[in-house]
N, C-alpha and C positions, 0 to 999 in steps of 0.2 A: 370563452369555455367555463361553464363552473364543473368544478368536482364537489361535492356536499354530501353530507351526512358520512363525519369521517372523521374518527381518534385522532387528531392532527399532532404532530409534536415537536411545538414551540422552543424555539432556545431553552427558554426556561420555566413551560407548564407545556402540558395537555388539556386541549380543547376536548371535550366532546361533542359527538353529532354538528362540528362544525364546517366551513365549507370557505373554498378556497380560488378565486377567477383566475384566471390565465389569460395574458392576452402577446402576443407577438415573442410566443416562447419567454414570457416573466410572469411572474409574480405578480398580479394587479391588483389585486385584493385580498381579504379575512374576514373571517366572518363568525360570532362564538354562534352561530345557529345555522338548520339548515335553509337553503333555498330552491323555492319551485323552479320546476322546469328544466334542473340543475342536467347536464349531458350527460353523468356519469354520479352514482349512487352509490357510496362506498359498503352503509350496508354496517358501518359501523367500524370496518376496515380503519388497518391503525395506516395515517400516513407521513414518509417520512424523507426526509432529505437525500438525494441518492448518493450514494456512498462514494468516497472520496478516497482511493487504493494507494498509498504513496508507494508501498510497496510487494508488487506481487511478483515472487515467479515462474508465473502457470506458463510463461511464453516457449519456457524451456519444454514444457511435459507436451507441448504441441509440438517444436521443432522434433523434437524426441522422444516419439512415446516411448517408444522404447531402446535402450542401450542398443546404437549404429544403427536405427530407424531413420533417417531422418527426412523429417519432409517436407517443400517443398515452400521458403517464408512467408507467401504472399498467401497460400494457403492455411497454413497457420494460425496467421497475426487474423485472417479474418475469422475461422472459426475462436479461437476466444472471446473474438469483440461480442462471436452470440450468445457464449456463457456463460460474459460478463454483465451482460444487458439480462440477462435471469437473472443472474445472485445481485441483482440490484445496482452494481456499480455502473456511476455512471459517467468518471471520472479514473481513469487508470495508467496509472505509472508504472510501464514496464520496467521491470529489476531484471537490468542485463547484467554480464561480468567480464569485467578486466581480468580475467585469474587465469590462465594459461596453465597454471598448475592443479588446476582443479580436481577432485575428485570425479569432476560432474564428463571429463576429458571432455571430449570435439562440441558439443555442443555451448561450452563460456570457450573456445576458442576466438582468439583473437575475429580470424574472419566470420564465424558464425556470428560473436558479438556484432561487428560491423556492420554485417549482413540484416541481423534485426532489426538495428540501431535505424538504417537506412531506409527498409522496409516503413518501418512504422511512420517515418518522415512523409515517404511517397503515398501511404495508403489512408490517411488520417482523414482526408476530407471525406471518406466515401464510406464510413464507416458506422455502425450503429452509434458508439459512445463515443465521448473526448481521448483520446488514449496521448499520450507522452511518454518520455523514455529519462529511467533513471538509471545514469548508470554509475555502477561500482566499481570503484575502482581501488584495488586490492596492492596495498602500495607499494610491495614487494617486486612486482609486475613492469620495474623500471621501461619494458623494454615494449610496452602498450601504451606507453604517455603518449608518442607522437601520432599513432592514431583517434585517441579518443580529444589533442588538442587539437585534432583536424575536423573532427566533429564539432567539437564548443564552438570552434569559428564559425562553419555553415550552421548553426542555428536548430542543430537535429537534435540537443538533451538538454532538457529539463530542470534537471535534478543531478545533483552527487553525492553518494557516500564513498568517506574514507577507509575501506576496510583491511581489517589483517589477519585475517588469519592463520596466523605462525604458532605452531600447537605450541603450547605451553603457557601460553595468555587469554585473555579474552576467551570465547566460547570455548576453546578447547584445551583447557588451562590443565586437563586429565592428560597429561601425553598418552597414556599406555592405553588407553577408552580410546585416544582418536587413531591410533597402529591400528587393533582391533577393528573397528570402524574402517577407515580406509581398505584393510584386509577384506570386510566382507562385500562392501562394496564393487573392489575391484576383484576379489574371487582370484586373491592372489594368497602367497603367505604370507604371514606377521611378519619373516624374516626380510624378504620385499620391501613389505609395509613400514617398516624400522628400515631401510634403506630412504626409501622418496618421502618420511618425513623429515630424518636428521638434513638431509636436501634443504627441504624447505624451512629451518631455521635456520639451517646457514645460509640462505640468501638475506633473512633480515640485517644479513652482516652487510652486504654489498653501501658500501663509500654515495652512491652516485641516489640512495632512496629519498633522504633528505631536501636536496635540491631539485629534484622531477616534484616531491611532495608538495613543495612552496611554489612549483610553478604551474600545476594541476590548480589549488584550490585558488590563487592568482586568479587564476583563465575565469577560474566559475565564477568568483567574486564580482570580476569583471564584469563579465555576464550576465550578473545580478540574481543569481540562481541559488536557490535554497541549500544548502549544505550540512551532509551531516555526517556523525560519526558511527562505530557501528560497535555493536559489542565490549561497551564500556564496561571494566570489571572497577573499575574504581574512583574515588573522590578526582586523586590525581589525575586518571588519563580523565577525566571529564574535565578538570579543569586547563589540560593541555590543547584538550580538541578545542576549548572555546574560546580562547587565546588565539588561537590561529582561525578562527571566524565562523567554527560550526554553530548551528541555531537549531538543531535535532541529533538528539542521541539515541537512535535506532539500540531497542533490542540491548537495555543494558542490562548487565547479566550480574548483577548486585542489588540490594535495597541500598548502598550507603552511594554506587551510582548513579543510579537513578534520582533519592535525594540532593544529591550536589548538581544535577542537569537539574532541575527543577528552581533550587537556591539562585543558580545563577542565571534564571531564565530560560534554560531553554524549554522543547517542547520534546516529551517523551513518548517514542515508539514503540511499541509492540505489537505480538498477534493476534491476531481474532482465536486461531486455534487454538494457541496455548488458554485465553480467554475461559473459549469455551469447554476444552479440557481440564484446565483449572491446573495445568502443568508447564515446564518447558519440557520441549522432549532430550534437551540435553542438560538438563536437573537444575537451569539456570533460574533466575527470579518469576514468578509465576506472573503473572498477567495480574490478575483478582486480587493479588497481594500489594503489589500494585497501583491499584486504584483502591483496595482498601485502606491504604496508606497516603492516598492523597498526591501522589509523584505520578500516574498515570495520566496522558493527555491524549494520546491518537493510538487508534489502534490501526491495523494493514492485515492486509488479504495474506502474504506471507507467501506461503504456499497452497492456502484452500479459503476460495475465495468462499465458497456455501458458508463459511464459518463465523457469515459477518454476522447474520441476524441473530445465531443462538450465542453468538460470543455478548450482540449487544442486551440480553437478557439476561446472561448470568452475570455481568459487571453489571445491570440494573440492580440487581440483590444486595450490590456490595454499594451503590450512590444510588441514582434514580436511573426513573430514562431519559428527561433530557440529557443527560448528562453523559447519560450510555451512549446514547446517538449522535451526540456532539463528540465524542471519539472515532467514530466514522464520516463524518460531514463538515460541520463548519471547524473544527481543532483541525484538521486534517487540512482541511482548505487555507486555512489560515497559514497555518507552518508551511507552507509549500506557497504562499504569496498570492493564493488564488483571491478575491474579494468577492467575487463576482457570483458565485455559492457556494453551499455548506448551509443554508439554513433556512427553512420556510420563512420568508419577510418579503415585505411589496418592496418591488426591485430587485430579489432575485432570480437568478435563471431557473426558469420551470422545471429540477431535473429533482425527479420527487421517484418514491418507490411506495405501493400501497402491500403493509407484510398482513398478516389475518395472523392472529397470535392463535397461540393450543397449545398441545402436548409436543407437538412438531411444527414449528412458527415456520408459514410457507409465505412464499412471496408471490404477488396473485398478480402485479405491473410494473413495468418501470417505464415512463417519461424522462424523455431529453430534451430541454428543449419544449414542454410542453405537448412533446411526440410521444406517443406510443414506440419504445423500443421494442420490449418485450409483453407482453400478456399470454396467464395462461388460460384464454376465455371468461374466465368467472366474470371479469367484468364488462359490461356492452361496451361497443365501442362506442364512440364518438358522438354526437347526430347534430344536424346541424341548426344550431336554432341563434335567436337574436340574445346577445350579453347582456 
């Protein structure tokens, strides 16, 4: 099947009026000109690789669209699947948290987290896109380690990140701001929030943390999973994580931390919403500043997959379009150890996104393995013609 008359974003250049041939779900040929009798005429629209999202929190909003309004796990996964396909995501790592002390409550309970992970494994063969699991292990939550270890050994986890949301460092370095945020989110008094924060800080003194953390790291590496740190706030923290075996620095909160991560050969991951808005929600490092400094490797959906396309175009203003697209595709795939997707190249999976650029950039269609998994009707369905 030929897709013709597209503006194709290749790894190092953009080709106008180009064509791509798909055979058995794989990119078989690329031409820098149009071809006759193509199955689909792109009419000049952009053709990008499908987005590889290494960190998406959206499953939590499907499971609990409102506080205490819990939905069935299977239903939630299928609903998220449709939305991600419509946002151009063809490979998605559901970021689920082992963080029972989280302000997000029951949706991050051990029971719910395990149910979501098992659900992804159970339903993944019947979904539109490729769903995987990114287990976020909160290092102070030592009681959750046995459950995570069991899931790792069962092959239900595809990536692990080591998170430490202890107030006073990392993302929450301003304790008073964190107290006010917790009070607002949980609709409690500042005094009650302060007590909870003090409890969270005290948890960091647990002598079991280091041995449990080492056990999780060793098991993750034994299963050849990508290992990420989270909210690195200094070069020293990056060095510590690197020495532990981490290869991805997620959401570095300062420029020196991001610079040290790149110096040590780590991938640096930040949110597409940060890039779109031009700033971090927490007042930390801007993804655009990181891109301008040449220390941004990967962008992820974080909490809003619709931000991928406009986020890419924002980054492209600071770099160029192939570089910006690669952050959501090739670099994301390679950082997770995936070598069969992420770029428009012969032999790669035909995971593709059709984008119409404009004042508001719009996704017109998404392909997974050469098959439509989303279309807004703008492109015609493929016709049965000779290759």
